[in-house]
C-alpha positions as CSV (number, residue, x, y, z in Angstrom):
1,X,28.2,-17.9,-23.9
2,X,29.2,-18.4,-20.2
3,X,32.8,-17.7,-21.0
4,X,31.9,-14.5,-22.8
5,X,29.9,-13.3,-19.7
6,X,32.8,-14.0,-17.4
7,X,35.2,-12.2,-19.6
8,X,32.9,-9.2,-19.8
9,X,32.7,-9.1,-16.0
10,X,36.4,-9.4,-15.8
11,X,36.8,-6.4,-18.0
12,X,34.1,-4.3,-16.4
13,X,34.6,-5.0,-12.8
14,X,38.0,-3.2,-12.3
15,X,36.5,-0.1,-14.0
16,X,33.6,-0.2,-11.6
17,X,35.8,-0.6,-8.5
18,X,37.9,2.4,-9.8
19,X,34.6,4.6,-10.1
20,X,33.4,3.5,-6.7
21,X,36.8,4.3,-5.0
22,X,36.9,7.8,-6.7
23,X,33.3,8.5,-5.5
24,X,34.3,7.7,-1.9
25,X,37.5,9.6,-2.1
26,X,35.8,12.7,-3.6
27,X,33.0,12.6,-1.1
28,X,35.5,12.4,1.8
29,X,37.4,15.5,0.3
30,X,34.1,17.4,0.1
31,X,32.6,16.5,3.4
32,X,35.7,16.2,5.7
33,X,37.6,19.3,4.9
34,X,36.1,22.3,6.6
35,X,38.6,24.7,4.9
36,X,37.3,23.9,1.5
37,X,35.6,26.9,0.1
38,X,32.3,27.0,-1.7
39,X,33.7,27.2,-5.1
40,X,36.2,24.3,-4.5
41,X,33.3,22.3,-3.1
42,X,31.2,22.8,-6.3
43,X,34.2,21.9,-8.5
44,X,34.7,18.6,-6.7
45,X,31.1,17.9,-6.9
46,X,31.1,18.3,-10.6
47,X,33.8,15.7,-10.7
48,X,31.8,13.5,-8.5
49,X,28.8,13.8,-10.9
50,X,31.2,13.0,-13.9
51,X,32.3,9.8,-12.0
52,X,28.7,8.8,-11.3
53,X,28.0,9.2,-15.1
54,X,30.7,6.7,-15.7
55,X,28.7,3.9,-13.9
56,X,26.1,2.2,-16.0
57,X,22.7,2.3,-14.5
58,X,23.0,-0.6,-12.2
59,X,21.4,-2.0,-9.0
60,X,24.7,-3.4,-7.7
61,X,26.3,-0.1,-6.5
62,X,27.5,-0.7,-2.9
63,X,25.8,0.8,0.0
64,X,28.8,2.9,1.1
65,X,29.2,4.2,-2.4
66,X,25.7,5.4,-2.9
67,X,25.7,7.0,0.6
68,X,29.0,8.8,-0.2
69,X,27.5,10.2,-3.4
70,X,24.5,11.5,-1.6
71,X,26.7,13.0,1.2
72,X,29.2,14.5,-1.2
73,X,26.5,16.1,-3.4
74,X,24.5,17.5,-0.5
75,X,27.3,19.6,1.0
76,X,27.0,23.3,0.5
77,X,23.3,22.9,-0.9
78,X,24.5,23.5,-4.6
79,X,21.8,21.4,-6.0
80,X,18.3,22.8,-4.9
81,X,16.5,19.6,-6.0
82,X,18.7,17.5,-3.9
83,X,18.2,19.8,-0.8
84,X,14.5,19.8,-1.4
85,X,14.5,15.9,-1.3
86,X,17.3,15.1,1.1
87,X,15.0,14.1,3.9
88,X,13.0,11.7,1.7
89,X,16.2,10.3,0.3
90,X,17.6,9.6,3.8
91,X,14.4,7.8,4.8
92,X,14.5,5.7,1.5
93,X,18.1,4.8,2.1
94,X,17.2,3.5,5.5
95,X,14.1,1.7,4.3
96,X,15.1,0.3,1.0
97,X,19.0,-0.1,1.2
98,X,19.9,-0.7,4.9
99,X,16.8,-2.4,6.4
100,X,16.1,-4.5,3.4
101,X,17.1,-4.5,-0.3
102,X,14.3,-3.4,-2.7
103,X,15.0,-4.2,-6.3
104,X,16.1,-1.3,-8.4
105,X,16.1,1.2,-5.7
106,X,19.7,1.8,-6.2
107,X,19.3,2.3,-9.9
108,X,16.4,4.7,-9.4
109,X,18.5,6.9,-6.9
110,X,21.6,6.7,-9.0
111,X,19.9,8.0,-12.1
112,X,18.4,10.8,-10.0
113,X,21.7,11.8,-8.5
114,X,23.7,11.7,-11.8
115,X,21.1,14.0,-13.4
116,X,20.5,16.3,-10.4
117,X,21.4,19.4,-12.3
118,X,18.8,18.6,-14.9
119,X,15.7,19.0,-12.6
120,X,13.1,18.4,-15.1
121,X,14.5,14.9,-15.6
122,X,15.7,14.0,-12.0
123,X,12.5,15.1,-10.3
124,X,10.5,12.2,-11.8
125,X,12.8,9.6,-10.3
126,X,12.9,11.4,-6.9
127,X,9.0,11.5,-6.9
128,X,9.1,7.7,-7.3
129,X,11.2,7.4,-4.2
130,X,9.0,9.9,-2.4
131,X,6.0,7.9,-3.3
132,X,7.6,4.7,-2.1
133,X,8.5,6.3,1.3
134,X,5.0,7.8,1.9
135,X,3.1,4.7,0.6
136,X,4.8,2.6,3.3
137,X,4.4,5.2,6.0
138,X,0.7,6.3,5.3
139,X,-0.8,2.9,3.9
140,X,-0.7,-0.7,4.6
141,X,1.1,-1.4,1.4
142,X,4.8,-2.6,1.2
143,X,7.1,-1.7,-1.6
144,X,8.4,-4.6,-3.6
145,X,10.3,-3.1,-6.5
146,X,11.1,-0.1,-8.3
147,X,11.1,0.3,-12.2
148,X,9.7,-3.2,-13.0
149,X,8.6,-4.2,-16.6
150,X,5.5,-6.1,-17.3
151,X,4.2,-7.5,-20.6
152,X,0.5,-8.3,-21.3
153,X,-0.4,-11.8,-21.4
154,X,-0.7,-12.0,-25.1
155,X,2.6,-10.3,-25.6
156,X,1.3,-7.3,-27.6
157,X,2.2,-4.7,-25.0
158,X,5.1,-4.0,-22.7
159,X,5.6,-1.1,-20.3
160,X,7.9,-0.4,-17.2
161,X,6.2,0.6,-14.1
162,X,7.6,3.0,-11.5
163,X,6.7,1.0,-8.4
164,X,5.2,-2.3,-7.4
165,X,3.6,-2.6,-3.9
166,X,1.9,-5.4,-2.1
167,X,-1.0,-5.5,0.4
168,X,-2.6,-8.7,1.7
169,X,-1.1,-10.7,-1.1
170,X,-2.5,-8.3,-3.8
171,X,0.2,-6.6,-5.9
172,X,-0.3,-3.0,-7.3
173,X,1.6,-1.6,-10.3
174,X,2.1,2.0,-9.9
175,X,2.9,5.0,-12.2
176,X,4.1,8.2,-10.4
177,X,4.2,11.5,-12.2
178,X,5.7,14.8,-11.0
179,X,4.3,17.0,-13.8
180,X,2.9,20.5,-14.4
181,X,-0.5,19.7,-15.6
182,X,-1.0,23.2,-17.0
183,X,2.0,22.7,-19.4
184,X,1.1,19.3,-20.6
185,X,-1.0,20.2,-23.6
186,X,1.7,19.2,-26.2
187,X,2.4,15.8,-24.4
188,X,-1.1,14.9,-23.4
189,X,-1.5,12.3,-26.0
190,X,1.8,10.6,-25.1
191,X,0.7,10.4,-21.4
192,X,-2.8,9.1,-22.1
193,X,-1.3,6.4,-24.3
194,X,1.1,5.4,-21.5
195,X,-1.5,5.2,-18.9
196,X,-4.1,3.4,-21.0
197,X,-1.5,0.8,-22.1
198,X,-0.3,0.3,-18.6
199,X,-3.9,-0.3,-17.5
200,X,-4.5,-2.8,-20.3
201,X,-1.2,-4.8,-19.3
202,X,-2.2,-5.0,-15.6
203,X,-5.7,-6.0,-16.5
204,X,-4.4,-9.1,-18.0
205,X,-2.5,-10.0,-14.8
206,X,-4.7,-12.0,-12.4
207,X,-4.6,-10.6,-8.8
208,X,-3.0,-7.3,-9.7
209,X,-4.3,-3.9,-9.8
210,X,-3.0,-0.5,-11.4
211,X,-2.9,2.9,-9.7
212,X,-1.7,6.3,-10.8
213,X,0.0,8.9,-8.5
214,X,0.4,12.5,-9.2
215,X,2.5,14.8,-7.0
216,X,0.4,17.8,-8.2
217,X,-3.3,18.1,-8.0
218,X,-4.9,16.4,-11.0
219,X,-7.3,18.8,-13.1
220,X,-11.0,18.0,-13.4
221,X,-10.7,17.0,-17.1
222,X,-8.1,14.6,-16.4
223,X,-9.8,13.1,-13.5
224,X,-12.8,12.5,-15.9
225,X,-10.6,10.9,-18.3
226,X,-9.1,8.6,-15.8
227,X,-12.4,7.6,-14.3
228,X,-13.8,7.0,-17.8
229,X,-10.9,4.5,-18.4
230,X,-11.2,2.9,-14.9
231,X,-7.8,4.1,-13.9
232,X,-7.5,4.4,-10.1
233,X,-5.6,7.5,-9.1
234,X,-4.6,9.7,-6.2
235,X,-2.9,13.1,-5.7
236,X,-3.1,13.1,-2.0
237,X,0.4,11.7,-1.4
238,X,2.5,14.9,-1.8
C-alpha cells in the first residue's frame, strides 16, 4: 500500500509542478505587460482558468501559485464576482495563508477561482471566506478550519461544514449560505434537510455548537423554522 502511494505521488507531482509553473508564468504575462490589450488579457486569463482546473481540489497549492492566480485573474476586472470580493480575498490570504495556515482555506479559494465565471456556484465559496474574515474581525472567535466533515456519534449521519471556529475552548461548526431566499421555493426541502441534519450531528458532539450564517436577510417564516429547530442563526455579517 505504501509503495502504491509513493508511486502515485511520483506520477502526480511532476504534473502538479507543471501546472504551478504555468500559472505563475501566465500571471506574470498578464500582470507585467502594460502593452497587453484587454482582449489578450482575457484570452490569457481563460488559459489560466483552464490550468487551474487541471489541479485537483487540494490544500497543498503553494502560496506563490495561489497568489499568482488571484493577481492574474483580477487584472482588467473581467470577472465581476472576483472584483466584488477582491478586498475580502486579500484579507483572507493575509490571515489564513501568510500569517497562519488554516486547513482547507487553499482548497476553498481554489474552487472559487476555478469557477469564477459560474457566479451562482463560486459565490457560495467566496461567502465562506467572507464569513471567516468578518467573524475574526467582528467577534472573539478564531477560525480553525474550512470545509470540515463531521459524523454523528452513532455514525448514522455525516455532513461537511463550511467553517469551524473556536472561542474560549468551545468549537462552533458553521454553515454559510449566500442564497436568494425569494427564489428558494423549489430547493427549500433540501436546505431544511441539510440544516436539520447538521444540527443533529453537532448535538452529538460534546462541547460543540452549531450556527447558521446567511449573507442575505432571512425571511420571517425561515426564522421561525430555525427557531423551532433550535438552530442559532445570524444574517448580520454581510
